[in-house]
Backbone bond lengths (Angstrom), bond angles and torsions (degrees), N, CA, C in turn:
res aa  C-N    CA-C-N  psi(-1)  N-CA   C-N-CA  omega(-1)  CA-C   N-CA-C  phi
1 X - - - 1.431 - - 1.579 105.78 -
2 X 1.340 115.21 136.15 1.465 120.57 178.14 1.474 109.22 -102.76
3 X 1.350 117.26 149.45 1.461 121.30 178.20 1.531 111.45 -73.77
4 X 1.334 115.96 139.88 1.483 120.11 178.08 1.517 107.89 -82.08
5 X 1.315 116.62 129.03 1.470 120.81 -179.96 1.509 111.14 -94.58
6 X 1.352 119.29 -27.68 1.458 119.36 -177.61 1.537 105.96 -163.88
7 X 1.318 116.46 150.40 1.474 123.27 176.13 1.486 108.94 -153.47
8 X 1.378 115.47 150.21 1.440 120.56 177.25 1.502 111.67 -152.79
9 X 1.366 117.89 154.97 1.444 122.75 177.73 1.470 110.42 -88.08
10 X 1.393 118.66 156.19 1.441 120.87 169.40 1.515 107.38 -80.85
11 X 1.371 116.59 177.83 1.476 119.31 -175.38 1.550 111.32 -68.88
12 X 1.355 118.57 -29.21 1.424 119.64 177.49 1.503 115.18 -73.23
13 X 1.340 114.96 -19.72 1.438 121.25 -178.37 1.461 116.73 79.81
14 X 1.350 118.43 12.32 1.472 119.79 -179.79 1.507 116.71 -106.70
15 X 1.337 114.06 -1.07 1.456 119.16 -177.19 1.520 108.57 -138.51
16 X 1.327 114.99 138.22 1.479 121.02 172.08 1.506 107.92 -114.32
17 X 1.322 116.84 141.02 1.458 121.40 169.58 1.533 106.50 -113.48
18 X 1.365 114.07 136.19 1.493 119.04 -179.35 1.501 108.40 -133.56
19 X 1.336 115.59 159.69 1.435 124.02 174.97 1.534 107.82 -132.91
20 X 1.328 116.19 149.56 1.478 118.24 -175.44 1.490 112.95 -123.83
21 X 1.312 115.49 -178.12 1.490 121.57 -177.20 1.521 113.50 -70.38
22 X 1.315 119.58 -8.30 1.463 123.80 177.61 1.526 111.86 -106.56
23 X 1.369 119.20 8.73 1.396 121.97 179.81 1.511 116.12 78.65
24 X 1.294 119.90 22.76 1.431 126.02 -179.32 1.518 109.08 -98.12
25 X 1.370 116.32 124.72 1.416 125.63 177.43 1.469 107.51 -100.80
26 X 1.375 119.40 132.10 1.419 124.14 178.70 1.520 112.41 -130.10
27 X 1.324 117.10 136.37 1.517 122.20 169.71 1.548 104.67 -97.72
28 X 1.322 113.04 130.73 1.509 119.09 -179.05 1.480 108.99 -116.92
29 X 1.323 115.96 135.24 1.473 123.46 169.39 1.522 108.43 -86.64
30 X 1.339 118.29 110.97 1.475 117.13 -171.36 1.510 111.36 -73.52
31 X 1.364 118.35 -20.08 1.458 119.68 176.87 1.518 110.40 -69.80
32 X 1.288 118.21 -37.49 1.456 121.92 178.12 1.504 115.06 -91.80
33 X 1.346 116.23 -18.05 1.441 121.32 -177.36 1.459 113.38 65.22
34 X 1.360 119.89 28.63 1.414 124.91 -176.80 1.543 109.93 -132.93
35 X 1.315 115.39 152.45 1.450 118.77 176.85 1.524 112.82 -72.04
36 X 1.296 115.89 140.40 1.489 121.64 179.30 1.531 111.29 -97.99
37 X 1.329 114.48 -38.51 1.460 122.75 -179.40 1.503 108.98 -138.39
38 X 1.351 115.97 142.39 1.447 119.57 174.05 1.531 108.52 -135.35
39 X 1.311 116.70 124.80 1.470 121.00 -178.60 1.535 108.75 -123.29
40 X 1.319 115.23 127.06 1.453 121.34 -177.68 1.523 107.06 -91.30
41 X 1.315 118.67 103.80 1.482 124.31 -179.63 1.564 108.53 -101.74
42 X 1.348 117.38 6.48 1.484 122.15 -172.14 1.531 111.93 -62.58
43 X 1.295 114.64 -175.04 1.428 131.32 19.66 1.547 112.27 -92.70
44 X 1.312 120.41 -1.41 1.436 120.59 -176.29 1.540 111.35 -88.90
45 X 1.309 119.54 151.28 1.455 120.10 -175.74 1.565 112.11 -68.31
46 X 1.328 113.42 146.11 1.456 118.27 172.90 1.540 108.32 -80.78
47 X 1.272 119.26 137.61 1.420 124.80 -175.23 1.504 116.39 -109.42
48 X 1.363 115.00 -25.21 1.452 118.58 -176.70 1.516 107.81 -158.34
49 X 1.286 116.81 139.32 1.480 122.88 174.74 1.493 110.46 -126.88
50 X 1.293 117.26 151.99 1.451 122.80 -178.44 1.514 110.70 -155.87
51 X 1.363 117.67 152.71 1.441 121.78 169.48 1.561 108.31 -99.38
52 X 1.329 114.27 150.91 1.456 117.18 174.25 1.532 105.34 -76.87
53 X 1.383 118.85 168.91 1.425 121.79 -175.40 1.496 113.32 -58.42
54 X 1.329 122.27 -26.33 1.476 121.68 178.95 1.517 111.95 -74.18
55 X 1.354 118.67 -18.04 1.412 121.51 -178.99 1.490 115.94 81.65
56 X 1.353 116.57 -0.61 1.502 117.89 -176.74 1.542 112.95 -105.63
57 X 1.293 119.42 -6.68 1.485 122.20 175.22 1.513 107.07 -121.52
58 X 1.330 115.30 140.64 1.457 121.60 177.20 1.548 107.18 -128.11
59 X 1.281 114.40 144.70 1.472 119.26 179.63 1.528 110.88 -129.26
60 X 1.302 116.17 152.43 1.468 119.02 172.67 1.520 107.37 -131.99
61 X 1.298 115.69 152.39 1.426 121.71 -177.94 1.506 107.19 -122.66
62 X 1.321 115.83 126.63 1.438 121.35 -179.87 1.518 111.97 -117.97
63 X 1.303 118.22 148.33 1.410 120.66 178.24 1.500 107.49 -135.61
64 X 1.347 118.16 154.76 1.466 127.92 12.89 1.453 115.05 -85.16
65 X 1.309 120.44 -2.16 1.461 121.62 -173.98 1.521 112.86 -77.27
66 X 1.377 118.78 -15.73 1.440 124.92 -177.76 1.499 113.59 51.83
67 X 1.355 114.96 41.46 1.446 118.00 176.27 1.512 108.02 -80.80
68 X 1.335 114.53 158.37 1.467 118.59 177.64 1.570 106.87 -127.37
69 X 1.299 118.16 131.44 1.460 119.95 178.58 1.547 105.77 -124.20
70 X 1.329 114.48 148.70 1.440 121.14 -179.31 1.517 109.73 -126.24
71 X 1.283 115.19 145.77 1.472 124.40 174.63 1.484 108.08 -130.31
72 X 1.335 115.87 141.89 1.463 118.34 -178.03 1.523 108.64 -117.85
73 X 1.347 119.13 135.22 1.388 124.14 178.29 1.495 107.19 -90.64
74 X 1.363 117.65 106.20 1.482 122.78 -175.68 1.516 115.46 -96.28
75 X 1.344 116.23 15.79 1.432 119.35 -176.40 1.559 112.19 -69.20
76 X 1.334 118.16 -21.06 1.470 120.57 -178.54 1.487 110.97 -106.21
């Protein structure tokens, strides 16, 4: 299990995006309490995650590589 470095809700409040110490971004369905999508952006830790204003795209920022990964919520 990797430590969670940051997490945030989308605007609707039904999805959480998180990033961990291995650079893995996950979208979580809070109703099910289970991950919907997992993207390995590693090997550097994810430091911050956010949703865009639409709530359908999430991004994580990792350093020192400054990579950017995106996940899309396709439920709607």
